[in-house]
N, C-alpha and C positions, 0 to 999 in steps of 0.2 A: 583047056584049063578054065575053070569057072571062076567068076568073081567072088571075093570073100563076102560072107554074109554080113549084114549090118551089125549083128551081135559081135562077130569077130573084129570088125572095125572098131566097135566101141571098146572092146577089151584092149586092143592095141593103143587106142587114144588114152584110156585110163592108165595103162601101164607107163606110157610116156610121161603123163602128168605126174605120176608118183616118182618117176626117176628124176624129173626136173625139181620136184619139191625136195627130195633127199639131197641132191647135189647143191641146190640153192641154200638149203638149210645149213649144210656143212660149211659152205663158203661164208655165209653170213655169221654163223656161230664162231668160226675161227677169226674172222675179221673183227667181230665184237669183242672177243677175248683179247685180241692184240690191241685194239683201240682202247679198251678199258684199262689195260696195263699201261699204255702210253699216257693216257689222260689221268691216271691215278684215281679212277672211279672207285667209289665205295663198294665193298663186297656185295651189298644187297642189290645194287644195280647190275653187277655182273651176274649175280644169281638169277635175276630176271631174264637175262639173255639165255642162261642155261635152261630155265623153265620153258621159255618160248621154243627153244630147239627141241626139248623133250616132247612138247606138245605136237610139234610138226612131225617128229619121228613116230610118235604114237598114231597120229592121223594116217601117216603113210603105211604103217603096219596094218591098221584096220582096213584101209582101202586095198592093200595088197591081198589080204585074206579074202575080201569080197571078190576081187578079180579071180583069185584061185578057185573059189567056190563056183562062180559063174562059168569059168573055163571048164571045170569038171562037168557041169550040167550041159554045156554046149556040145562037148565031145561025146557025152552019153546019149544025146538026143532028147533030153527031158525038157 
């Protein structure tokens, strides 16, 4: 059995990073919503938490697409 190529290792590392960002964003977003409700924060501050979560999810979507494209090229041999 041969060792994985450096590109395959990079794909795995990037996929793990995306998974951690998605999971962390969800936890922080839910915690921010809960904390905002308990503290009675104004809606504009809670909305900032929503925007930050959306930005993180959009970043994760873009990186996931890039991983998918690189994975296709690795398996095609290009």
